C-alpha positions as CSV (number, residue, x, y, z in Angstrom):
1,M,156.7,106.8,124.4
2,I,154.1,106.4,121.6
3,R,152.9,102.7,123.7
4,M,153.2,104.8,127.2
5,Q,150.8,107.6,125.7
6,T,148.4,104.9,124.3
7,A,148.6,103.1,127.7
8,L,147.5,106.3,130.0
9,V,145.1,107.2,127.5
10,A,143.5,103.9,128.3
11,V,143.8,104.3,132.0
12,L,142.0,107.3,131.7
13,L,139.4,106.2,129.6
14,C,138.7,103.3,132.1
15,L,138.8,105.7,135.1
16,L,135.9,108.2,133.0
17,V,133.9,104.9,132.2
18,S,134.0,103.9,136.1
19,V,133.1,107.3,137.4
20,L,130.0,107.6,135.3
21,S,126.6,107.7,137.2
22,A,123.3,106.5,136.7
23,D,120.3,108.6,137.2
24,V,117.3,107.5,139.5
25,V,114.1,109.1,138.8
26,Q,111.2,108.0,141.2
27,M,108.0,109.3,140.1
28,T,105.1,110.3,142.0
29,D,102.9,107.2,141.2
30,G,105.6,104.8,142.2
31,R,107.3,104.1,139.1
32,R,111.5,104.0,139.6
33,Y,113.5,104.6,136.5
34,E,117.5,104.0,136.5
35,G,119.8,104.9,133.9
36,E,121.1,108.0,132.1
37,I,119.4,111.2,131.6
38,V,120.2,111.9,128.2
39,A,117.8,115.4,127.4
40,Q,116.1,117.3,129.6
41,S,114.0,120.8,129.6
42,D,111.8,122.5,132.3
43,T,108.9,120.6,131.3
44,S,110.3,117.0,130.6
45,I,113.6,114.7,130.8
46,R,114.7,111.7,128.6
47,I,116.1,109.1,130.2
48,D,117.9,105.5,128.9
49,T,116.6,102.9,131.0
50,V,115.4,99.2,131.4
51,V,111.8,98.7,131.6
52,G,111.2,95.0,132.7
53,T,113.3,92.9,130.2
54,I,112.9,96.1,127.7
55,R,115.6,99.0,127.1
56,A,114.3,101.9,126.1
57,T,114.2,105.8,126.0
58,M,111.4,107.3,128.1
59,T,110.3,110.7,128.5
60,L,109.0,111.6,131.9
61,V,107.0,115.0,132.9
62,R,108.8,116.8,135.3
63,E,105.5,117.4,137.0
64,E,105.0,113.6,137.6
65,I,108.5,113.5,138.8
66,K,109.3,112.8,142.7
67,T,112.8,112.8,143.0
68,I,116.0,112.4,141.0
69,E,119.0,111.3,142.7
70,K,122.9,109.9,141.4
71,K,124.3,107.0,142.2
72,P,127.8,104.8,140.5
73,L,126.1,103.1,137.4
74,P,127.0,99.2,137.8
75,S,129.2,97.6,135.4
76,G,127.2,96.1,132.6
77,F,124.0,98.2,133.9
78,Y,122.4,97.4,130.7
79,D,123.6,93.8,129.9
80,P,121.1,90.8,131.6
81,P,122.0,90.0,135.4
82,P,125.0,87.0,135.1
83,A,124.0,83.5,136.0
84,A,123.3,82.2,139.4
85,P,126.0,80.3,141.1
86,R,126.3,76.4,140.5
87,V,123.8,74.6,142.7
88,S,125.6,71.2,142.4
89,K,129.1,70.1,142.9
90,A,131.2,69.0,140.0
91,E,132.9,66.4,141.8
92,S,129.3,64.4,142.0
93,F,129.6,63.8,138.1
94,A,132.1,62.0,135.9
95,P,133.3,63.5,132.9
96,G,131.1,61.3,130.6
97,D,127.7,62.3,131.8
98,N,125.3,64.0,129.9
99,L,123.9,66.6,132.2
100,Y,120.2,68.5,131.7
101,L,118.0,70.9,133.8
102,E,114.2,70.3,134.4
103,V,112.0,73.5,133.7
104,P,108.3,72.9,134.4
105,V,106.4,75.2,132.0
106,K,103.1,74.8,133.2
107,G,100.1,77.0,133.9
108,Q,99.6,80.3,132.2
109,F,102.4,82.6,130.5
110,G,102.9,85.6,132.0
111,K,101.7,84.5,135.3
112,D,103.0,81.0,136.2
113,V,105.3,80.8,133.3
114,C,108.2,84.1,133.2
115,A,110.6,84.8,130.1
116,E,112.8,86.3,133.1
117,G,112.8,82.8,134.7
118,I,113.4,80.9,131.4
119,R,116.5,83.5,130.8
120,K,118.2,82.6,134.4
121,V,117.9,78.8,133.1
122,I,119.5,79.4,130.2
123,A,122.1,81.4,131.5
124,Y,122.9,78.6,134.3
125,A,123.1,75.9,131.5
126,S,125.4,77.8,129.5
127,R,127.8,79.3,132.4
128,H,128.1,75.9,134.2
129,R,128.1,73.9,130.8
130,V,125.1,72.1,131.3
131,P,124.1,70.7,127.7
132,H,120.5,70.2,127.4
133,V,117.4,71.4,129.1
134,V,114.2,69.7,129.1
135,F,111.2,71.6,129.2
136,V,108.6,69.5,130.8
137,I,104.9,71.4,129.3
138,D,101.4,71.5,130.6
139,S,100.2,75.0,129.5
140,E,96.9,75.4,127.5
141,G,95.6,78.3,126.3
142,F,96.3,81.8,124.9
143,H,97.0,84.4,127.9
144,D,99.7,86.5,127.4
145,I,101.0,86.3,123.7
146,D,103.8,88.9,124.5
147,E,105.2,86.9,127.1
148,A,105.0,84.0,125.0
149,G,107.1,86.2,122.4
150,A,109.8,87.0,124.8
151,V,110.6,83.3,125.8
152,F,110.6,83.1,122.0
153,R,113.3,85.3,121.4
154,I,115.3,84.2,124.7
155,L,115.4,80.5,123.2
156,E,116.2,81.8,120.0
157,K,119.1,83.7,120.7
158,T,120.7,81.4,122.9
159,H,120.0,77.9,121.2
160,S,123.5,77.2,119.5
161,T,125.2,76.9,122.9
162,T,122.4,74.2,124.5
163,Q,120.2,71.8,123.6
164,Y,116.6,71.9,124.1
165,H,114.4,69.0,124.5
166,A,110.1,69.0,125.2
167,V,108.4,66.6,127.3
168,V,104.2,67.2,126.4
169,S,101.3,66.4,128.2
170,A,99.7,69.5,126.7
171,C,101.4,72.3,124.8
172,T,98.7,74.8,122.7
173,G,98.6,78.5,122.1
174,D,101.5,80.0,124.0
175,A,103.7,77.2,125.3
176,L,104.3,76.6,120.9
177,A,106.9,79.6,121.8
178,V,108.9,76.7,123.8
179,A,108.0,73.9,121.7
180,M,108.8,75.3,118.4
181,L,112.7,76.2,119.4
182,C,113.3,72.5,121.0
183,D,115.6,69.8,118.7
184,T,113.1,66.9,120.1
185,I,109.3,67.2,121.0
186,N,108.6,63.8,123.0
187,L,104.4,63.6,123.8
188,I,103.4,61.2,126.7
189,P,100.6,59.3,126.0
190,G,97.4,60.9,125.9
191,G,99.7,64.1,125.2
192,K,98.7,66.9,122.7
193,I,100.2,69.7,120.8
194,G,98.7,72.6,118.5
195,G,96.6,75.6,118.6
196,A,94.2,77.1,121.2
197,P,90.8,78.6,120.7
198,E,91.5,82.2,119.2
199,K,90.1,84.3,121.7
200,L,91.9,87.7,123.0
201,S,94.2,86.4,125.8
202,E,93.9,88.2,129.3
203,T,96.9,90.7,128.7
204,S,95.3,91.5,125.4
205,K,92.1,92.6,125.8
206,R,93.1,96.6,125.3
207,F,94.4,96.0,121.9
208,K,91.7,95.6,119.0
209,A,90.9,92.2,117.6
210,E,92.4,93.0,114.2
211,E,95.6,93.8,115.8
212,E,95.8,90.5,117.8
213,H,95.6,88.7,114.4
214,I,98.2,90.7,112.6
215,V,100.9,89.8,115.5
216,R,99.5,86.0,115.4
217,R,99.9,85.4,111.8
218,Q,103.2,87.7,111.7
219,I,104.4,85.3,114.6
220,A,103.1,82.4,112.7
221,R,105.1,83.8,109.9
222,D,108.3,84.0,112.1
223,A,108.1,80.5,113.2
224,F,107.4,79.2,109.8
225,A,111.2,80.6,108.3
226,L,112.5,79.2,111.9
227,M,111.6,75.9,111.4
228,R,112.0,75.5,107.7
229,K,115.8,77.2,108.3
230,R,116.3,74.2,110.8
231,G,115.1,71.5,108.3
232,N,111.3,71.1,109.7
233,P,108.0,71.4,108.4
234,G,107.5,74.6,109.3
235,V,103.9,74.3,107.8
236,L,102.9,72.8,110.6
237,V,103.6,75.0,113.5
238,R,102.1,77.8,110.7
239,A,98.9,75.9,111.0
240,M,98.8,75.8,114.8
241,I,98.8,79.7,115.3
242,D,97.3,81.1,112.2
243,S,93.8,79.5,111.6
244,N,93.9,80.9,108.2
245,E,95.9,77.9,106.8
246,E,94.5,75.0,106.1
247,L,96.5,71.7,106.2
248,A,96.6,67.9,105.8
249,G,98.8,65.3,106.8
250,W,98.9,61.6,105.2
251,L,101.1,58.7,104.8
252,D,102.4,58.3,101.3
253,D,102.9,54.5,99.7
254,K,106.3,54.2,101.3
255,G,105.0,55.3,104.8
256,K,106.8,58.7,104.4
257,V,104.6,61.9,105.7
258,S,103.4,64.3,103.4
259,Y,101.7,67.6,103.6
260,G,99.1,69.7,101.5
261,T,96.0,71.8,101.4
262,T,94.3,68.4,101.0
263,A,95.4,65.0,100.6
264,P,95.1,63.6,97.1
265,A,91.5,61.7,96.5
266,G,92.2,58.0,97.4
267,V,94.2,58.2,100.4
268,P,92.7,55.9,102.8
269,A,91.5,56.6,105.7
270,E,93.9,54.9,108.0
271,R,96.6,56.9,106.0
272,L,95.3,59.9,106.6
273,L,97.0,61.5,109.8
274,F,94.8,64.8,110.2
275,H,92.9,67.8,108.1
276,S,92.8,70.7,109.6
277,K,90.5,73.1,107.8
278,A,90.7,77.0,107.3
279,G,89.4,78.7,110.5
280,E,90.7,75.5,112.6
281,L,94.1,75.6,114.4
282,L,95.5,72.4,114.1
283,V,96.4,70.5,116.9
284,L,98.2,67.1,117.4
285,T,97.6,64.0,119.4
286,A,100.1,61.6,120.8
287,E,98.0,59.1,119.0
288,Q,98.0,60.9,115.3
289,V,101.9,61.9,116.5
290,S,102.7,58.0,116.9
291,K,101.1,57.0,113.4
292,A,103.8,58.9,111.7
293,G,106.4,56.9,113.4
294,S,107.3,59.0,116.9
295,T,106.6,56.9,119.5
296,P,105.4,58.1,123.2
297,L,107.4,58.6,125.6
298,V,106.4,56.6,128.4
299,D,109.1,56.9,130.9
300,G,109.0,60.8,130.9
301,T,112.1,63.0,131.8
302,A,114.3,60.3,133.1
303,G,113.7,58.1,130.2
304,M,114.3,60.9,127.3
305,G,118.4,59.5,127.7
306,K,117.7,56.6,126.1
307,K,115.7,57.8,123.7
308,L,118.3,59.6,122.6
309,N,120.9,57.4,122.8
310,L,122.5,59.0,125.1
311,G,124.3,57.2,128.2
312,A,124.9,58.7,132.0
313,W,122.1,60.9,131.5
314,R,121.8,62.9,134.9
315,L,119.8,65.4,136.7
316,E,122.4,68.4,137.2
317,S,119.9,69.8,139.7
318,D,116.7,71.3,140.7
319,Y,117.8,74.4,139.6
320,G,115.4,74.7,136.3
321,A,112.2,74.2,138.9
322,R,113.5,76.8,141.4
323,A,114.4,79.4,139.1
324,M,110.7,79.1,137.4
325,A,108.9,79.5,140.7
326,D,110.9,82.2,141.9
327,S,110.4,84.0,138.7
328,A,106.5,83.1,139.1
329,V,106.2,84.9,142.4
330,I,108.2,88.0,141.9
331,R,106.1,88.5,138.7
332,R,103.1,87.9,141.1
333,K,104.3,90.5,143.8
334,R,105.0,93.2,140.7
335,L,101.6,92.8,139.3
336,A,100.3,93.7,142.7
337,T,102.3,97.2,142.4
338,K,100.9,100.4,140.9
339,A,103.3,100.9,138.5
340,A,102.7,97.1,137.0
341,A,100.3,98.1,134.8
342,T,102.6,100.9,133.4
343,E,105.3,98.9,133.0
344,K,103.2,95.9,131.1
345,A,101.9,98.6,128.6
346,I,105.1,99.6,128.0
347,Q,106.4,96.4,126.8
348,Q,103.7,95.1,125.1
349,N,103.9,98.4,123.1
350,V,107.4,98.1,122.4
351,T,107.1,94.5,121.3
352,R,104.1,94.3,119.4
353,R,105.3,97.7,117.4
354,E,108.5,95.3,116.6
355,T,106.1,92.4,115.5
356,I,103.5,94.6,113.6
357,D,106.4,96.8,111.9
358,R,107.8,93.3,110.3
359,A,103.9,92.4,109.1
360,L,103.6,95.6,107.4
361,Q,106.9,95.2,106.1
362,H,106.0,91.9,104.7
363,A,102.8,92.6,103.4
364,V,104.0,95.4,101.2
365,Q,106.7,93.1,99.6
366,E,104.4,90.7,98.9
367,A,101.8,93.2,97.5
368,A,104.6,94.1,95.3
369,K,106.2,90.9,94.3
370,W,102.8,89.8,92.8
371,D,101.4,93.3,91.0
372,P,101.3,92.5,87.6
373,S,101.5,96.1,86.6
374,N,105.3,97.2,87.5
375,A,104.4,99.6,89.8
376,S,106.6,101.3,91.7
377,Y,107.3,101.0,95.4
378,Q,109.7,103.3,96.1
379,T,107.6,105.2,98.7
380,Y,108.7,102.3,101.2
381,A,111.9,101.4,99.3
382,R,113.4,104.6,101.0
383,R,112.2,103.8,104.4
384,W,113.1,99.8,104.7
385,R,116.1,100.2,101.8
386,R,114.1,96.9,100.4
387,G,114.6,97.9,96.7
388,W,110.9,97.8,96.1
389,G,111.0,100.3,93.2
390,W,112.0,97.2,90.7
391,H,110.3,96.1,87.6
392,R,109.7,92.8,86.6
393,D,109.2,91.1,83.5
394,Y,105.9,89.7,83.2
395,S,106.3,88.9,79.4
396,D,103.4,86.6,79.5
397,Y,100.8,89.3,79.9
398,S,102.5,92.4,80.1
399,D,102.0,93.1,76.4
400,R,99.4,96.1,75.7
401,S,97.9,95.0,72.8
402,T,94.9,93.6,72.2
403,T,96.5,89.8,72.2
404,Y,96.0,88.7,75.5
405,T,95.0,85.0,75.6
406,Q,92.4,83.7,78.4
407,E,95.3,82.1,79.8
408,S,97.2,85.6,80.0
409,R,93.7,87.1,81.7
410,K,93.6,84.7,84.3
411,K,97.5,85.0,85.2
412,W,96.7,88.6,85.2
413,Q,93.7,88.6,87.7
414,E,95.2,85.8,89.8
415,R,98.1,88.2,90.5
416,T,96.2,91.0,91.1
417,D,93.7,88.9,93.7
418,I,97.0,87.9,95.6
419,S,98.4,91.7,95.4
420,M,95.2,93.0,96.7
421,K,95.4,90.8,99.4
422,Y,98.7,91.9,100.8
423,L,97.6,95.5,100.3
424,K,94.9,95.1,102.5
425,Q,97.0,93.4,105.2
426,A,99.7,96.0,104.8
427,A,97.1,98.6,105.3
428,N,95.5,97.1,108.5
429,A,99.3,97.0,110.0
430,A,99.5,100.6,108.8
431,V,96.3,101.4,111.4
432,A,97.4,99.3,114.0
433,M,100.6,100.6,114.0
434,Q,99.2,104.4,113.9
435,R,97.7,103.3,117.1
436,L,100.3,102.0,118.9
437,D,102.7,104.8,117.8
438,K,100.1,107.1,119.4
439,E,100.0,105.1,122.4
440,A,103.8,105.0,122.7
441,V,103.8,108.6,122.9
442,T,101.6,108.8,125.7
443,L,103.8,106.0,127.5
444,G,106.8,108.4,127.2
445,L,108.5,106.5,124.6
446,Q,109.4,107.4,120.8
447,P,107.1,106.0,118.3
448,T,108.3,104.2,115.3
449,Y,107.5,106.6,112.8
450,K,107.5,110.1,111.9
451,T,104.6,112.3,112.3
452,G,102.2,111.9,109.2
453,E,104.2,108.9,107.8
454,L,101.8,106.4,108.4
455,A,99.0,108.2,107.0
456,V,100.8,109.1,103.7
457,F,101.7,105.1,103.6
458,K,98.1,104.3,104.3
459,N,96.9,106.7,101.6
460,D,99.2,105.3,98.9
461,L,98.1,101.6,99.7
462,E,94.6,102.6,99.3
463,V,95.5,104.1,96.1
464,K,97.4,101.3,95.0
465,Y,94.9,99.0,95.9
466,N,92.2,101.0,94.0
467,N,93.6,100.8,90.6
468,L,94.6,97.1,90.8
469,R,90.6,96.7,91.5
470,S,89.9,98.9,88.7
471,N,92.2,97.3,86.0
472,R,91.8,93.8,87.5
473,K,89.4,93.3,84.0
474,K,89.8,96.2,82.2
475,R,93.6,95.2,81.4
476,G,93.9,92.2,79.1
477,E,90.3,92.7,77.2
């Protein structure tokens, strides 16, 4: 009897789910939101919807609403669209074949290269068991760093099911989001990979330059951590994205590649691979990479199977090129609509707030770590639950007597300078987040922080900064 009741409850729940309806809200300016209305009043409604590729809860003003209608909620409404049907015929391949898809990454991100196109290709490869995806990269410059970030997140989430490879003729700026996630990177003769001039990207001109730098610095930090986690030299990609990083590469006496801020004195010119100074972005050429031991790929994608020691290397279909081209056409048509600017602003606002919030947390954490005064950071610990209110043991120089040595004073000042640097970064991130949260409200989005919370954070950061500055030389005398 109990089992029958349990089964009946399950059936009823399924029926309830099946009759849920989705609300479609048509705005007077052409925008259209589909999802579930979660709250409403005489002046506004809130709807759980999808904007582009981002799920968001929007507040819409009733005066700007043209119509509201109901329709059945499709199964998996909030899930990404399913993979496309297989293009090739399974009987065309043998069990031992190593199948791959070729994906052109050419032109500008956000216009010619779209995250949605790459999502479709990866979904297709995963669904139809195509184990290799080869990105043929010929893209230069920063044009849409937010679209590049979306590509990065897609590849990061799906990397466990598919092996990614890059064939590079030119990969600078936004295109690094693809290359840094690849298992192998192969430059063709004359190819290059690295940074691009640090001008504001076309779609980022409505943001302040400082906000753009915060975003790039955090992306560089994320990339560094990811590359290190995968056993690769993260310093390379960090120097390609963040111009504050100075990096040199050289061959040691055994022919092994070494990295540092500068090469050791006496390293012969022929063993020096590169030296990217502060204020510059690292760019590596096929010739430099070849000197490090990686030969250029002369046969293109078709020759990768041999280089990777994979027999029966076969192209599964042209789906990769078709998906990218179709997505670019759809993107251009969408950009021509009245609602395109608002949709893009919403997606940028959401992704940038996520990135800058990570930058704010990182900067405060580092400031706390380097602060030599045992200061409390409970204001931030309460929000992020990071436990930054601890008191480290600075026994080398925390004695309050007058017996400080010259070395102790030097350590105190060095730690103070580093902590002040991160406090300044945190304050800049807080200012950027204040503007983005204010913009979020105007777009109908929920802000990341409560009203007034960022102002309290910023004021506290300034107090800590001024205390450190005033005690930098006074302490330890």
